N, C-alpha and C positions, 0 to 999 in steps of 0.2 A: 540885645538880639543882633544888632549890626556887627558888634565885635565878634560874636560867634560866627556869623556868616563870613566875616573877613578871615578868620582863622581857618574855616573850612575851605575857602577859596585858595588860600596859601597852601594848605595841605594837598589839595587837588593838583595845584601847579608844581609843587616841589616833590611830592612823594605819592603819586596817585595810587600805587599798589598798596599803600597802607590804609586806604579808605575801606571801611566796612560796608557791607551791602546797604545798610540803612543810611549811611552817610552819603553814598552815591545818590540815593533817592532824595535825600535832603537837598543836595546841591542842584539836582535836576529840577527840583520844584521851586527854587529860589525866584526865578523870573515869573512863574505862573502865580505864585503866592507871595507877592513882595512885602506884605505887611503882616505876615503870619509866621509863627514858629513852625517850621516844617519838620522838626524832629519827631514830635508825636504822630504826625501824619505818616512819616516814613515808617515808624514802628508799627502803625496800624496796617500799612500795606504789607509789611513782612509777615505780620500775624495772620492776615487774611489769605495771602497767596503762598507763603512759605519761603520765598527767596527773592532776590533781586530779579533773576531771570524770569521767574514765574510772574512776578509783578508787571514787568514791562511787556511781557508777551500775552497777558490776559486780555480778553475783549475790552474795548474801550468803555463800554457800558458798565462792566463789572468794576473797572478801576474808578470810574466817576462816582459809583455808588458808595465807595468807602468814605466814612466820615471825614470831613475836611477837604475832600476832593471835589471835582466838578469837571466840566468839559475842558476848560483851559488847562487844568493840571493833568488831566488824562492825556491830552494832546502832548504835553511836555514829556510824559513818559513814553508815548508811542513814537515820538521822534528819536528817542534813544534807541528803541528797537529797530527802527528803519535805518538809522546810521550804522548800527552794528551789522545788519544784514548787508548793507552796501559795502562795508569794509571787507566782510568775508567774501562777497561776490567778486570784489576787485582782485582777490588772490587767485581767482580761476579764469578771469577774462583775459583773452589774448595769450593764453599759455596752453600748451598741450595738457589736456585734462588728465590723461592716463598717467602722466609722469608727475602729477601733483595731487595724488589721491587724497592725502590727509587734508589738504586745503579744501578739496571738493566735499569731503565728509563734514568738515567744519561748517561749510556754507549750507549744505542740506540740513544739518542739524539746527543751525540758526534759523532757517526759514520755516522748517516744518515740525520739529520735534515736539513743540508745545501746542500745536494746533489741536483744537477740541474735536474737530471732525476730520475725516480722511480727505486728502487731496492727492491728485496725481500730477506730477510735474514731468515734463519731457525736456531733456537737455539735448539740443540739436548741435551736432559737431561738423566741422568742415573736414577736408581730406587730411589735414594735419592734426586732427582731433582737438582743435581749438573751438571754444564755445561760440556758436553763432547766436543762439537764443535759448533762454530758459523760460518755459511757459507752463503755467498751471492749466491743465487740460480740463479737469472736472473737479468738483467738490461734491462729497456725498454725505454720508451719515457718520455716526461714531465708529462703524465697523464695515462700511461698504462704500465703494466708489465705482460707478460705471465708467468703463473706458471704451472708446470707439476706435478700433485699429484703423478704420478707413480714414478718420479725421487725422490721426497721428501721421499716417503715410502721406496724406494730402498736404499737410503742413511741411513735412520733410521735403517733399518735391518743390513746394513753393520757395523754401529756403535754400534749395540745392544742397541739402545736408548729405554728407556721406556716411554718417553714423549717428547713433543716438544712445542716450542712457535714460532708462525709465527710473523714476523714483516716486515713492509715496510713503506716507506716514501711517503709523498705527497709534492712535490716541491712547490706547491701553498702555503703551510703553514697551510692549513685547514685540520685537521685530520679526518673530518667526512667521513665515508665510503661511497663508491659508491655502486650501485647495483652489479657491477662486483666484488667488494671486498667481499660483503656478499656471493655471489654465490661461489667464489673461496674458501672462508672459509668453507662453508658447504660441498664442495667436498672433501677438505682435511680432515675435521673432519670425514666424512663418510668412507673414505679410511683408516684412522688411526684406527677407531673403529673396522674394520674387523680384523686388526692385533693386537688388544689389546694395541694400543699405545695411550696414553692420549694426547690431545691437550689442554694445559693449558690456552692459550690465543692467540689472534691475536691483536697485538698492531700496530696502525698506528701512525707514528711520523710526526708531523707538525713542525713548527718553534717555539720551546719552549713549544709545547702542544702535547698531545697524546690522542688517543682514544683506550680504552680497550674493546674488544668484550665481555670478561667475565663480566666486571663491568657493561656493558649495557645489559647483559642477552641475547647476540646474539650467544652464542656458541651451543645452542640446547641441 
């Protein structure tokens, strides 16, 4: 087993792009399961969740419940997810967000696309459209999240934000907006206009797809 682990480590260091999804999971579990063959566990994770991305973004309890896993090994996979999110966030921090749109979409997709319930995030921007803060405002159900425009505006004033971007996910994977999504956007845009705060977009994230209110002419 140790020879196999050594080969996998060398493969990771020399040609990481050649690693299959289950092999990445194998290596990620080496430290958490030091005396066990992690290959069958990795295959079980892929069978249970369908892909590497789905496995590391699944709820920790669901990961730990897979045969051969546990709290420590679930934590080993969750740290991979956290690291991936931090890396994508680094691509948008301290840079004008509007000129780095693809990186922003990559970050929002990494953070929200595979969430099982809806959440609304507000990206607060300075006068140069650089990210000041990215905050989850509320978490709801599988198809609805309440949003409180007064709280969004209060936070914008606290941060001295000049603009913001609204984003939320659709766990169904379909990013098309609902009537409630449109109404919520209109309310926030109206409240922001009173305070001279620009709303650059409302982005709905599905599974690998997104819907931009600005692109579709729905910001008013």
